[in-house]
C-alpha positions in Angstrom: -66.9 -87.8 -65.2 -66.1 -87.4 -68.8 -65.3 -83.7 -70.2 -67.2 -84.1 -73.4 -70.6 -85.1 -71.2 -70.0 -82.4 -68.6 -69.5 -79.6 -71.4 -72.6 -81.2 -73.3 -74.7 -81.1 -70.3 -73.9 -77.6 -69.5 -74.5 -76.4 -72.7 -77.9 -78.0 -72.6 -78.7 -76.2 -69.5 -77.5 -72.7 -70.9 -79.5 -73.5 -73.9 -82.9 -74.4 -71.9 -82.6 -71.0 -70.0 -82.2 -69.2 -73.4 -85.3 -70.8 -74.7 -87.3 -70.0 -71.3 -86.0 -66.4 -71.4 -86.9 -66.1 -75.3 -89.9 -64.7 -77.0 -91.5 -68.3 -77.1 -90.2 -69.2 -73.5 -92.0 -69.0 -70.1 -93.7 -66.0 -69.1 -92.6 -66.0 -65.5 -88.9 -67.0 -66.5 -89.2 -64.0 -68.8 -90.5 -61.5 -66.4 -87.8 -62.4 -63.9 -84.8 -59.9 -63.3 -81.3 -60.1 -61.3 -83.0 -58.0 -58.5 -86.3 -60.3 -58.3 -84.1 -63.7 -57.9 -82.0 -62.6 -55.3 -84.2 -64.2 -52.8 -84.3 -67.4 -54.7 -80.6 -67.4 -54.8 -80.5 -67.1 -50.9 -83.2 -69.9 -50.5 -81.3 -72.3 -52.5 -78.2 -71.5 -51.0 -79.4 -72.3 -47.4 -81.4 -75.3 -48.9 -78.2 -76.7 -50.3 -76.6 -76.0 -46.9 -79.3 -77.9 -45.0 -78.8 -80.9 -47.3 -75.0 -80.7 -46.6 -75.5 -80.7 -42.8 -77.7 -83.5 -42.7 -75.5 -85.5 -45.0 -78.2 -86.1 -47.7 -76.3 -86.7 -50.5 -79.4 -87.2 -52.7 -80.9 -83.8 -51.6 -77.5 -82.1 -51.7 -77.2 -83.0 -55.7 -80.4 -81.7 -56.1 -80.0 -78.7 -54.3 -76.7 -77.7 -55.9 -78.5 -78.0 -59.4 -81.0 -75.3 -58.1 -77.9 -73.1 -57.1 -76.6 -74.0 -60.5 -79.7 -72.9 -61.9 -79.4 -69.3 -60.4 -76.2 -68.9 -61.6 -77.2 -69.9 -65.1 -80.3 -67.8 -65.0 -78.7 -64.7 -63.7 -75.7 -64.8 -66.3 -78.3 -65.2 -69.0 -80.1 -62.1 -67.7 -76.6 -60.6 -67.4 -75.8 -61.3 -70.9 -79.1 -60.1 -72.3 -78.3 -56.9 -70.8 -74.5 -56.7 -72.1 -73.0 -56.6 -68.7 -71.2 -60.2 -68.5 -72.1 -63.9 -69.8 -71.8 -67.7 -68.3 -68.1 -68.0 -69.7 -67.2 -64.8 -68.2 -68.2 -66.1 -64.9 -66.5 -69.4 -65.2 -63.4 -67.8 -66.6 -63.0 -65.5 -63.9 -63.3 -68.2 -60.8 -60.9 -70.3 -63.0 -58.5 -67.3 -63.3 -59.0 -66.7 -59.7 -58.2 -70.2 -58.5 -55.3 -70.4 -60.4 -54.0 -66.9 -59.1 -54.9 -68.2 -55.7 -53.1 -71.1 -55.8 -49.3 -70.4 -56.7 -48.3 -73.7 -54.6 -50.1 -75.6 -57.2 -49.7 -73.8 -60.7 -46.5 -72.1 -59.7 -43.6 -72.3 -57.9 -44.4 -71.2 -54.5 -44.0 -73.1 -51.4 -47.2 -74.3 -49.1 -47.0 -77.9 -47.9 -49.7 -77.4 -44.8 -53.6 -76.4 -45.1 -52.3 -73.4 -42.4 -50.0 -72.7 -45.0 -52.4 -72.5 -48.1 -54.8 -70.6 -45.7 -52.2 -67.8 -44.9 -51.0 -67.6 -48.6 -54.5 -67.4 -49.8 -55.3 -64.5 -47.7 -52.0 -62.6 -48.4 -53.0 -62.8 -51.9 -56.5 -62.1 -51.7 -55.6 -59.0 -49.3 -52.8 -57.8 -52.1 -55.7 -57.9 -54.8 -58.3 -55.9 -52.7 -55.7 -53.5 -51.9 -54.9 -52.6 -55.5 -58.8 -51.9 -55.8 -58.8 -49.8 -52.8 -55.6 -47.5 -53.7 -57.7 -47.0 -56.9 -60.0 -44.8 -54.7 -61.2 -43.4 -51.4 -62.8 -46.5 -50.2 -63.3 -47.7 -46.6 -62.7 -51.4 -45.0 -66.7 -51.4 -44.6 -67.1 -51.2 -48.4 -66.3 -54.7 -48.4 -69.3 -55.9 -46.4 -72.3 -57.2 -48.8 -75.4 -55.5 -47.2 -77.5 -58.3 -48.7 -75.6 -60.6 -46.2 -77.7 -62.1 -43.2 -77.2 -60.0 -40.3 -75.1 -62.4 -38.3 -72.5 -62.7 -41.3 -72.5 -59.0 -41.5 -71.7 -58.6 -38.2 -69.1 -61.3 -38.5 -67.3 -60.2 -41.4 -67.3 -56.2 -39.8 -65.7 -57.5 -36.6 -63.1 -59.4 -38.8 -62.0 -56.4 -40.9 -61.9 -54.6 -38.0 -59.6 -57.0 -36.3 -57.2 -57.4 -39.1 -56.1 -53.4 -38.7 -55.9 -54.3 -35.1 -59.2 -52.8 -33.8 -60.0 -56.2 -31.7 -59.9 -57.3 -28.0 -56.8 -58.7 -26.3 -58.5 -62.1 -25.5 -61.8 -63.9 -25.3 -62.0 -63.0 -21.5 -62.5 -59.3 -22.7 -65.3 -60.2 -24.9 -67.0 -62.3 -22.5 -66.9 -59.2 -20.2 -68.6 -57.2 -22.9 -71.3 -59.6 -23.6 -72.1 -59.4 -19.7 -71.9 -55.7 -19.9 -74.4 -55.5 -22.6 -76.7 -57.9 -21.3 -76.7 -55.8 -17.8 -77.5 -52.7 -20.0 -80.6 -54.4 -21.6 -81.7 -55.4 -18.4 -81.4 -52.2 -16.8 -83.5 -50.4 -20.0 -86.0 -53.1 -19.1 -86.2 -52.3 -15.7 -86.9 -48.7 -16.8 -89.7 -49.7 -19.0 -87.6 -48.7 -22.1 -88.4 -51.0 -24.4 -86.8 -49.2 -27.3 -83.6 -48.8 -25.5 -83.8 -52.4 -24.6 -84.3 -53.5 -28.5 -81.1 -51.1 -29.2 -79.2 -52.8 -26.1 -80.2 -56.1 -27.5 -78.7 -55.4 -30.9 -75.4 -54.5 -29.2 -75.5 -57.6 -27.0 -75.9 -59.7 -30.2 -72.7 -57.8 -32.0 -70.8 -58.7 -28.9 -72.1 -62.5 -29.2 -71.0 -62.6 -32.8 -67.2 -61.2 -31.3 -67.5 -64.3 -28.8 -68.3 -66.9 -31.9 -65.2 -65.4 -33.8 -63.0 -65.9 -30.5 -64.1 -69.1 -30.6 -63.3 -69.7 -34.0 -67.0 -70.7 -35.1 -69.3 -69.0 -37.7 -72.3 -67.5 -35.8 -74.4 -68.5 -38.5 -73.3 -72.1 -38.5 -73.9 -72.3 -34.9 -77.2 -70.6 -34.8 -78.3 -72.9 -37.4 -76.9 -75.9 -35.7 -79.1 -74.6 -32.4 -82.3 -74.4 -34.6 -81.7 -78.0 -35.9 -81.4 -79.1 -32.5 -84.6 -77.4 -31.2 -86.8 -78.7 -33.9 -85.5 -82.0 -33.1 -86.5 -81.9 -30.1 -89.6 -80.3 -30.5 -90.5 -83.0 -33.1 -89.5 -85.4 -30.6 -92.2 -84.1 -28.2 -94.9 -83.8 -30.4 -94.4 -87.5 -31.4 -94.2 -88.7 -27.7 -97.2 -86.9 -27.1 -99.3 -87.8 -29.9 -98.2 -91.5 -29.1 -100.0 -91.3 -25.8 -103.2 -89.7 -27.4 -102.5 -86.1 -25.7 -102.7 -83.0 -27.3 -99.8 -80.6 -27.0 -101.6 -77.4 -26.4 -103.9 -79.1 -23.7 -100.6 -79.8 -21.6 -99.0 -77.8 -18.7 -95.6 -76.3 -19.2 -94.3 -78.6 -16.4 -95.6 -81.4 -18.5 -94.0 -80.4 -21.8 -91.0 -79.6 -19.8 -90.9 -83.5 -18.7 -91.0 -84.3 -22.7 -88.6 -81.8 -23.9 -86.0 -83.5 -21.0 -87.0 -87.0 -22.7 -85.8 -85.4 -26.1 -82.7 -84.4 -24.8 -81.6 -87.7 -23.5 -82.1 -89.4 -27.0 -79.4 -87.2 -28.4 -75.8 -88.5 -29.1 -73.5 -86.6 -27.0 
């Protein structure tokens, strides 16, 4: 990759976006705001994650381009409004990378990935503390409310754990999961669906805690299960069609047979 080519193509993308947002540009692009583009940013990010998980490098290249478009698009809007521009965005992340890698750009020592991760977190915590010292803030203020709920729960629990508000070990968390499940069942037995819904939320929160103790990201774990379900279901559809049958005409027992057949095809 040549630096000149990289600079040229990035500038070309910026110029295209400026034209699209200009007086003679695209009505749809001109109408967008930073707020209106958030759903597209999330959508493109998830599509990039999906391509990466499927190891589809061609699609990943395309989806990363769509994510980059959102960065350029929103930076252009911010520039028009006098807040910041793409140079500020790039300079900000470049400076942050240098600042958080003193073992590369300075004389600090960190020889393993674990040491690097610890060093990164220490520097990040110091930076955050400087900001917190400026105002009467809460740890919970760090949570981005536009994140998916699973990720919010995950981040909330990580922040609480950092100051010692945490379970002793995974067995305590498992007991909490069982407790919340029992409370939801009791609410259902009483016919109180509203209370059962609240207890379900508590159960889900406890399950996220369990994921944290298992050192797995709950969002990724759920995405993996969704993909697994979709693959099995698609196998069922294909198998049923190959036998000239209609899925909605089969009994649950028959569908279960195809489901079990689908599971047998998976690589363990």
